[in-house]
C-alpha positions as YAML, in Angstrom:
chain: A
units: angstrom
residues:
- id: 1
  name: MET
  ca: [-131.82, 100.53, 3.92]
- id: 2
  name: SER
  ca: [-130.17, 103.80, 3.00]
- id: 3
  name: GLN
  ca: [-128.95, 104.64, -0.46]
- id: 4
  name: PRO
  ca: [-125.26, 105.38, -0.89]
- id: 5
  name: ILE
  ca: [-124.54, 109.04, -1.39]
- id: 6
  name: PRO
  ca: [-123.33, 109.65, -4.95]
- id: 7
  name: VAL
  ca: [-119.85, 111.02, -5.23]
- id: 8
  name: ARG
  ca: [-119.86, 114.50, -6.69]
- id: 9
  name: PHE
  ca: [-116.98, 115.63, -8.78]
- id: 10
  name: ARG
  ca: [-116.12, 119.27, -8.93]
- id: 11
  name: PRO
  ca: [-115.70, 120.59, -12.43]
- id: 12
  name: ARG
  ca: [-112.13, 121.50, -13.18]
- id: 13
  name: PRO
  ca: [-111.54, 124.97, -14.49]
- id: 14
  name: ALA
  ca: [-110.34, 125.08, -18.05]
- id: 15
  name: LEU
  ca: [-106.70, 125.91, -18.40]
- id: 16
  name: VAL
  ca: [-106.46, 129.13, -20.35]
- id: 17
  name: ARG
  ca: [-103.02, 129.89, -21.66]
- id: 18
  name: GLY
  ca: [-101.43, 131.73, -24.52]
- id: 19
  name: LEU
  ca: [-102.19, 135.03, -26.23]
- id: 20
  name: ALA
  ca: [-105.14, 134.07, -28.44]
- id: 21
  name: PRO
  ca: [-107.81, 133.91, -25.68]
- id: 22
  name: ARG
  ca: [-107.36, 137.67, -25.28]
- id: 23
  name: PHE
  ca: [-108.84, 137.99, -28.77]
- id: 24
  name: VAL
  ca: [-111.88, 135.77, -28.18]
- id: 25
  name: LEU
  ca: [-114.25, 138.74, -28.47]
- id: 26
  name: LEU
  ca: [-113.63, 138.85, -32.23]
- id: 27
  name: ILE
  ca: [-115.75, 135.68, -32.55]
- id: 28
  name: GLY
  ca: [-118.95, 137.73, -32.19]
- id: 29
  name: ASP
  ca: [-118.00, 140.29, -34.83]
- id: 30
  name: PRO
  ca: [-120.22, 140.39, -37.95]
- id: 31
  name: ARG
  ca: [-117.17, 140.10, -40.21]
- id: 32
  name: VAL
  ca: [-116.57, 136.52, -39.03]
- id: 33
  name: THR
  ca: [-120.15, 135.33, -38.45]
- id: 34
  name: SER
  ca: [-120.17, 133.53, -41.81]
- id: 35
  name: ALA
  ca: [-117.11, 131.51, -40.79]
- id: 36
  name: LEU
  ca: [-117.52, 127.76, -40.48]
- id: 37
  name: GLN
  ca: [-115.22, 127.72, -37.45]
- id: 38
  name: VAL
  ca: [-113.42, 130.31, -35.33]
- id: 39
  name: SER
  ca: [-111.07, 129.43, -32.50]
- id: 40
  name: CYS
  ca: [-108.72, 131.36, -30.26]
- id: 41
  name: VAL
  ca: [-106.59, 128.72, -28.56]
- id: 42
  name: ASP
  ca: [-103.10, 129.02, -27.11]
- id: 43
  name: ASP
  ca: [-101.23, 131.39, -29.44]
- id: 44
  name: VAL
  ca: [-103.29, 130.82, -32.61]
- id: 45
  name: ILE
  ca: [-106.41, 132.45, -34.00]
- id: 46
  name: ASP
  ca: [-107.89, 130.08, -36.57]
- id: 47
  name: VAL
  ca: [-110.75, 131.05, -38.91]
- id: 48
  name: ARG
  ca: [-112.24, 128.76, -41.55]
- id: 49
  name: PHE
  ca: [-114.45, 130.28, -44.20]
- id: 50
  name: PRO
  ca: [-115.90, 128.26, -47.11]
- id: 51
  name: GLU
  ca: [-113.44, 129.96, -49.47]
- id: 52
  name: SER
  ca: [-110.37, 130.25, -47.21]
- id: 53
  name: HIS
  ca: [-108.57, 129.08, -44.11]
- id: 54
  name: ILE
  ca: [-106.81, 131.83, -42.15]
- id: 55
  name: SER
  ca: [-104.44, 131.13, -39.30]
- id: 56
  name: CYS
  ca: [-102.83, 133.85, -37.20]
- id: 57
  name: ARG
  ca: [-99.94, 132.88, -34.91]
- id: 58
  name: LEU
  ca: [-99.39, 135.43, -32.14]
- id: 59
  name: LEU
  ca: [-95.95, 136.15, -30.71]
- id: 60
  name: LEU
  ca: [-95.11, 138.79, -28.13]
- id: 61
  name: GLN
  ca: [-91.83, 140.57, -28.91]
- id: 62
  name: PRO
  ca: [-90.17, 140.87, -25.48]
- id: 63
  name: ALA
  ca: [-87.68, 143.54, -26.54]
- id: 64
  name: THR
  ca: [-90.28, 145.97, -27.92]
- id: 65
  name: GLY
  ca: [-93.50, 144.81, -26.25]
- id: 66
  name: GLN
  ca: [-95.17, 144.65, -29.67]
- id: 67
  name: LEU
  ca: [-97.37, 141.82, -30.83]
- id: 68
  name: LEU
  ca: [-96.35, 140.00, -34.01]
- id: 69
  name: CYS
  ca: [-99.25, 138.47, -35.93]
- id: 70
  name: ALA
  ca: [-97.99, 135.94, -38.48]
- id: 71
  name: PHE
  ca: [-100.87, 135.27, -40.88]
- id: 72
  name: SER
  ca: [-101.02, 132.17, -43.03]
- id: 73
  name: VAL
  ca: [-103.83, 132.17, -45.59]
- id: 74
  name: THR
  ca: [-104.95, 129.34, -47.83]
- id: 75
  name: HIS
  ca: [-107.46, 130.12, -50.58]
- id: 76
  name: LEU
  ca: [-109.60, 127.08, -51.26]
- id: 77
  name: ALA
  ca: [-110.80, 125.88, -54.65]
- id: 78
  name: LEU
  ca: [-114.45, 125.00, -55.14]
- id: 79
  name: ASP
  ca: [-113.69, 121.34, -54.39]
- id: 80
  name: GLY
  ca: [-112.06, 122.30, -51.05]
- id: 81
  name: SER
  ca: [-108.46, 121.72, -52.12]
- id: 82
  name: ALA
  ca: [-105.77, 124.31, -51.47]
- id: 83
  name: GLU
  ca: [-105.47, 126.69, -54.41]
- id: 84
  name: GLU
  ca: [-103.17, 129.51, -53.23]
- id: 85
  name: ARG
  ca: [-101.14, 130.14, -50.10]
- id: 86
  name: HIS
  ca: [-100.10, 133.51, -48.72]
- id: 87
  name: ARG
  ca: [-98.14, 134.66, -45.67]
- id: 88
  name: MET
  ca: [-98.02, 138.07, -44.05]
- id: 89
  name: ASP
  ca: [-96.67, 139.49, -40.80]
- id: 90
  name: LEU
  ca: [-98.32, 142.36, -38.97]
- id: 91
  name: THR
  ca: [-96.83, 144.12, -35.93]
- id: 92
  name: LEU
  ca: [-99.27, 145.70, -33.48]
- id: 93
  name: ASP
  ca: [-98.68, 148.22, -30.69]
- id: 94
  name: GLY
  ca: [-100.83, 148.71, -27.63]
- id: 95
  name: PRO
  ca: [-102.15, 146.63, -24.77]
- id: 96
  name: LEU
  ca: [-102.40, 142.92, -25.50]
- id: 97
  name: GLY
  ca: [-105.86, 141.97, -26.77]
- id: 98
  name: SER
  ca: [-107.09, 145.57, -26.74]
- id: 99
  name: ALA
  ca: [-109.95, 146.76, -28.93]
- id: 100
  name: VAL
  ca: [-107.43, 148.41, -31.28]
- id: 101
  name: GLN
  ca: [-105.50, 145.17, -31.75]
- id: 102
  name: ARG
  ca: [-108.70, 143.14, -32.22]
- id: 103
  name: GLU
  ca: [-109.88, 145.61, -34.86]
- id: 104
  name: ALA
  ca: [-106.56, 145.39, -36.72]
- id: 105
  name: VAL
  ca: [-106.76, 141.57, -36.74]
- id: 106
  name: LEU
  ca: [-110.42, 141.66, -37.83]
- id: 107
  name: ARG
  ca: [-109.65, 144.06, -40.68]
- id: 108
  name: ARG
  ca: [-106.90, 141.75, -41.91]
- id: 109
  name: LEU
  ca: [-109.15, 138.65, -41.62]
- id: 110
  name: HIS
  ca: [-111.86, 140.44, -43.58]
- id: 111
  name: ALA
  ca: [-109.39, 141.57, -46.27]
- id: 112
  name: PHE
  ca: [-108.06, 138.02, -46.70]
- id: 113
  name: ARG
  ca: [-111.59, 136.65, -46.97]
- id: 114
  name: CYS
  ca: [-112.56, 139.27, -49.58]
- id: 115
  name: ALA
  ca: [-109.42, 138.42, -51.58]
- id: 116
  name: ALA
  ca: [-110.30, 134.70, -51.48]
- id: 117
  name: THR
  ca: [-113.86, 135.43, -52.62]
- id: 118
  name: ALA
  ca: [-112.58, 137.60, -55.47]
- id: 119
  name: SER
  ca: [-110.16, 134.84, -56.45]
- id: 120
  name: ARG
  ca: [-113.04, 132.36, -56.67]
- id: 121
  name: VAL
  ca: [-115.07, 134.78, -58.81]
- id: 122
  name: ARG
  ca: [-112.11, 135.26, -61.18]
- id: 123
  name: VAL
  ca: [-111.67, 131.50, -61.51]
- id: 124
  name: ALA
  ca: [-115.39, 130.97, -62.09]
- id: 125
  name: THR
  ca: [-115.54, 133.63, -64.80]
- id: 126
  name: ARG
  ca: [-112.46, 132.21, -66.52]
- id: 127
  name: VAL
  ca: [-114.04, 128.76, -66.56]
- id: 128
  name: LEU
  ca: [-117.38, 130.12, -67.74]
- id: 129
  name: GLY
  ca: [-115.64, 132.31, -70.32]
- id: 130
  name: ARG
  ca: [-113.94, 129.28, -71.85]
- id: 131
  name: ALA
  ca: [-117.14, 127.25, -71.87]
- id: 132
  name: SER
  ca: [-119.20, 129.99, -73.50]
- id: 133
  name: ARG
  ca: [-116.92, 130.48, -76.52]
- id: 134
  name: PRO
  ca: [-118.33, 129.26, -79.81]
- id: 135
  name: LEU
  ca: [-116.87, 126.06, -81.17]
- id: 136
  name: GLY
  ca: [-115.83, 127.48, -84.52]
- id: 137
  name: HIS
  ca: [-112.80, 129.32, -85.77]
- id: 138
  name: ALA
  ca: [-112.69, 133.07, -85.49]
- id: 139
  name: HIS
  ca: [-110.78, 135.13, -88.03]
- id: 140
  name: LEU
  ca: [-109.58, 138.62, -87.44]
- id: 141
  name: THR
  ca: [-109.59, 140.94, -90.40]
- id: 142
  name: ALA
  ca: [-107.99, 144.31, -90.57]
- id: 143
  name: ALA
  ca: [-109.42, 147.11, -92.62]
...
């Protein structure tokens, strides 16, 4: 008795749409290797670092041909809650997804991450500074 021939399904190609897939090469850059997650889907580049969440919405300006990058940055507290939120728009010239545009986006991502790290350090030193003060009264005297 012959065995039935298994039905083979052809894999469907993934539907790639939007502007963000043109920036997918930034995922391999050393400035984002410490990220917990990086995605370039539809019109959004999304990067999650331990200290920040950075989202970049891409919009092509039809009148000028320029690319508008609308950054939304959330600095995270040590417990993971949102501490500060920032927004910034950046307009880029050149071919869509070119090395120059990727570099501009990477520089901005790196700057936002450095700012979030510095913010955490400032908060940690303020907390430590308060805890390390002596528990007595201090008196200032002038000579």
